[in-house]
C-alpha positions in Angstrom: -114.1 -9.5 -11.8 -113.7 -6.1 -13.3 -116.6 -3.9 -12.9 -117.2 -0.7 -15.2 -120.2 1.5 -16.0 -121.3 -1.4 -18.3 -121.5 -4.2 -15.7 -125.2 -5.3 -14.7 -126.4 -6.4 -11.4 -128.6 -8.8 -9.9 -130.0 -8.5 -6.2 -130.8 -11.0 -4.2 -133.6 -9.9 -1.8 -134.8 -11.4 1.5 -133.8 -12.1 5.1 -131.7 -13.6 6.4 -129.1 -13.9 3.7 -125.9 -14.9 5.5 -126.3 -18.6 4.5 -126.8 -17.8 1.3 -124.2 -19.5 -1.3 -126.2 -17.8 -4.5 -123.8 -14.7 -5.1 -120.5 -16.5 -4.9 -121.9 -19.5 -7.3 -123.7 -17.2 -9.8 -120.9 -14.7 -10.1 -118.5 -17.7 -10.9 -121.0 -18.5 -13.5 -121.0 -15.0 -14.9 -117.0 -14.7 -15.0 -116.5 -18.2 -16.7 -119.0 -17.3 -19.2 -117.6 -13.7 -19.8 -120.8 -12.3 -18.6 -120.5 -8.6 -17.4 -122.8 -9.0 -14.3 -122.4 -8.9 -10.7 -125.0 -10.6 -8.3 -125.0 -9.0 -5.0 -127.7 -9.6 -1.8 -130.1 -6.7 -0.7 -131.0 -8.5 3.1 -134.7 -6.8 3.3 -138.0 -7.7 4.7 -141.1 -7.0 3.1 -141.6 -3.6 4.5 -140.3 -1.6 1.9 -140.4 -4.0 -1.1 -142.6 -1.8 -3.3 -139.5 0.6 -3.5 -137.2 -1.6 -3.7 -138.6 -3.6 -6.9 -139.2 0.6 -7.9 -135.6 1.1 -7.7 -134.7 -2.0 -9.8 -137.4 -1.0 -12.3 -136.2 2.4 -12.7 -132.5 1.5 -12.8 -131.0 0.8 -16.0 -127.9 -1.2 -14.2 -130.1 -3.7 -13.4 -131.2 -6.7 -15.3 -133.7 -8.2 -12.6 -133.4 -9.7 -9.3 -133.6 -13.0 -7.0 -136.5 -12.9 -4.5 -136.3 -15.4 -1.1 -137.9 -15.6 2.1 -139.7 -13.8 3.1 -140.9 -12.1 -0.2 -141.8 -14.5 -2.5 -145.2 -14.2 -2.3 -145.3 -10.7 -1.5 -143.1 -9.5 -4.5 -145.9 -10.7 -7.2 -148.3 -7.5 -6.6 -145.4 -5.3 -7.7 -144.5 -7.3 -11.0 -146.3 -6.1 -14.4 -146.5 -9.8 -15.2 -145.7 -13.3 -14.3 -145.0 -16.6 -16.4 -148.4 -19.0 -16.0 -146.5 -21.3 -14.0 -145.4 -18.6 -11.6 -149.0 -17.6 -11.7 -150.5 -20.4 -10.4 -147.8 -21.0 -7.5 -148.7 -17.7 -6.3 -144.8 -16.8 -5.7 -141.8 -15.6 -7.5 -138.1 -16.1 -6.9 -137.0 -14.4 -10.2 -137.6 -11.0 -11.9 -136.6 -10.5 -15.2 -136.7 -6.7 -16.5 -137.7 -7.0 -20.5 -136.0 -4.3 -22.8 -138.8 -2.3 -22.8 -138.7 -2.0 -18.6 -141.6 -4.4 -17.5 -140.8 -6.9 -14.7 -142.0 -10.4 -15.4 -142.3 -12.7 -12.4 -140.7 -16.5 -12.8 -140.2 -19.5 -10.3 -137.4 -21.7 -10.8 -137.4 -23.8 -7.5 -139.4 -26.0 -8.8 -138.1 -26.6 -11.7 -134.5 -27.1 -10.0 -135.5 -29.7 -8.0 -137.9 -31.6 -11.1 -134.4 -31.6 -12.9 -132.2 -33.2 -10.4 -134.8 -36.0 -9.8 -134.8 -36.6 -13.5 -130.7 -36.2 -13.5 -131.2 -39.4 -10.9 -133.6 -41.0 -12.9 -136.4 -41.2 -10.7 -139.8 -41.4 -12.5 -142.3 -38.7 -11.4 -145.6 -39.4 -13.8 -148.2 -42.0 -12.1 -145.9 -42.6 -8.6 -147.2 -41.1 -5.4 -145.2 -38.0 -3.7 -145.3 -36.7 -0.5 -143.8 -33.3 0.7 -143.1 -32.6 4.3 -143.7 -28.2 3.9 -146.6 -26.5 2.3 -144.3 -23.0 2.3 -143.2 -21.3 -0.6 -140.5 -24.2 -1.7 -143.2 -27.0 -1.2 -145.7 -24.8 -3.2 -143.4 -24.1 -6.2 -142.1 -27.9 -6.3 -145.8 -29.8 -5.7 -147.3 -27.6 -8.5 -144.4 -28.4 -10.8 -145.0 -32.6 -9.7 -148.6 -32.0 -10.5 -147.6 -30.6 -13.8 -145.5 -33.4 -14.4 -148.3 -36.3 -13.8 -147.8 -37.0 -10.6 -150.4 -39.6 -9.5 -150.9 -38.1 -6.1 -149.4 -35.8 -3.7 -149.1 -35.9 -0.1 -148.9 -32.4 1.5 -147.7 -32.2 5.3 -147.4 -29.2 7.5 -148.4 -28.1 11.4 -151.0 -25.9 10.2 -154.0 -25.6 8.0 -151.2 -24.3 5.3 -151.1 -28.2 4.1 -155.3 -27.8 3.4 -155.0 -24.5 1.8 -152.0 -25.5 -0.5 -153.7 -29.2 -1.5 -156.9 -27.1 -2.2 -155.1 -24.4 -4.3 -153.5 -27.2 -6.4 -156.6 -29.2 -6.9 -158.2 -26.2 -8.2 -155.9 -26.8 -11.4 -154.8 -30.7 -11.2 -158.0 -31.7 -9.6 -157.9 -34.4 -6.9 -153.9 -34.8 -7.0 -153.0 -33.6 -3.5 -154.0 -34.8 0.0 -153.4 -33.0 2.8 -151.7 -34.7 6.2 -151.3 -32.6 9.4 -147.7 -33.3 10.8 -149.6 -34.1 14.5 -151.5 -37.1 12.2 -148.9 -40.0 12.9 -151.5 -42.5 11.8 -152.4 -40.5 8.5 -148.6 -39.9 7.6 -148.1 -43.8 8.1 -150.7 -44.5 6.2 -149.7 -42.0 3.5 -146.2 -42.8 3.5 -146.9 -46.8 2.9 -147.9 -45.9 -0.5 -145.4 -43.3 -1.3 -142.7 -43.4 -3.8 -140.9 -40.2 -3.2 -140.6 -38.3 0.2 -139.5 -34.7 -0.3 -138.5 -32.6 2.5 -139.3 -28.9 1.6 -140.0 -27.8 5.5 -136.5 -26.5 6.2 -136.0 -29.0 9.2 -132.7 -29.7 9.1 -131.0 -27.0 7.7 -127.7 -25.5 9.1 -128.8 -24.5 12.5 -131.6 -26.9 12.7 -129.1 -30.0 12.6 -131.2 -31.9 15.1 -134.5 -32.0 13.4 -135.7 -34.4 10.5 -139.1 -34.2 9.1 -140.3 -37.5 9.6 -139.7 -40.7 12.3 -137.3 -43.0 10.9 -139.6 -45.8 11.6 -141.9 -44.7 8.9 -139.2 -45.3 6.2 -138.9 -48.1 3.8 -135.8 -49.0 1.6 -137.8 -48.2 -1.6 -138.6 -44.6 -0.7 -136.6 -41.8 -2.6 -135.9 -39.7 0.3 -135.0 -35.6 -1.4 -134.1 -32.9 0.9 -134.2 -29.6 -0.5 -131.6 -28.7 2.0 -128.1 -29.0 0.7 -126.0 -27.1 3.8 -125.2 -29.6 5.7 -124.8 -31.9 2.8 -126.5 -34.5 4.4 -129.5 -33.5 7.0 -130.1 -36.0 10.0 -133.4 -36.8 7.5 -130.8 -37.9 4.9 -128.6 -39.7 7.2 -131.4 -41.8 8.5 -133.2 -42.4 5.5 -129.6 -44.0 4.3 -129.3 -46.2 7.5 -132.7 -47.7 6.2 -131.5 -48.3 2.9 -133.4 -45.4 0.9 -132.1 -43.7 -2.5 -131.3 -39.8 -1.1 -130.8 -37.0 -2.9 -129.7 -33.5 -1.3 -130.8 -30.1 -2.6 -127.4 -29.4 -4.2 -128.7 -30.3 -7.8 -132.1 -28.3 -6.7 -130.0 -25.1 -6.0 -127.3 -25.8 -9.1 -130.2 -26.4 -11.7 -132.6 -23.5 -10.4 -130.1 -21.0 -10.3 -128.9 -22.3 -14.0 -132.2 -21.4 -15.3 -132.4 -18.2 -13.1 -129.1 -17.0 -15.6 -130.9 -18.0 -18.5 -133.8 -15.9 -18.0 -131.5 -12.6 -17.3 -129.2 -13.4 -20.5 -132.1 -14.2 -22.8 -131.2 -17.9 -22.9 -127.5 -17.8 -23.1 -125.2 -20.7 -22.5 -124.3 -21.3 -18.9 -121.1 -23.0 -17.6 -123.0 -25.5 -15.4 -119.6 -27.4 -14.5 -118.1 -24.0 -12.8 -121.1 -23.8 -11.2 -121.4 -27.1 -9.8 -117.5 -27.0 -8.5 -117.9 -23.8 -7.1 -121.1 -25.1 -4.8 -119.1 -28.1 -4.1 -115.9 -26.1 -2.8 -118.0 -24.0 -0.6 -119.6 -27.2 0.8 -116.2 -28.8 1.6 -114.9 -25.5 3.0 -118.5 -25.6 5.5 -117.7 -29.2 6.2 -114.3 -28.2 7.2 -112.7 -30.7 5.0 
């Protein structure tokens, strides 16, 4: 990759970032497409987020930035405008700098999840969803599901976050979301009995938390479609146990792939992106992580 005076930068802002595959995947796509762009890491929390965003605003080298934990919600206040869905979600993982220097926020997490679910021919409209997780990822995915016409979305968390998120989404899509506390075993069971698609958006089972799962295996049924936003490891405990039960399983590789694709389209003004290169790069990284 040749870097010169015309190279344009994208920074991923968040912490920790050591587990991220984004730079390698994005840079492979830039190189294959002939984009004179570089994706780099900027490990930082929200302490000086305003100053960091101002730096991106005033340095012509930057086309924008990607944003991850713990900055997705905090970054909203430092932007000039927001995509309508991003505004509903209340968090941004993608910031685009326009030709006039304005910073516009988008959120591609939900887009990535929904596109992957659709690619697997899983229906969403008029079906019942269950989200384990009410954080940033849960927020964006559940809003996209509601927008897509899901019949009902159960949202579960250990804290009051599930009630808060359900209330916020129901303002836009009345009655679609129902909160269920993780400690309410009977409530979880009853909700899962009528659920079509179970989504683990909690982070449980990711690298470093492999022993954890979002739901007891005894509540799973062969008719469930089980989606996990995690792709490192490629198969979480949740997905392993779901497969043992006979469920259809989907890991987060496609979600990461498609949300990254959408980001590049936003930063480049809709230019064609080599999806096959991005997919191959992710698969190579995963194989390396698994020691294959």
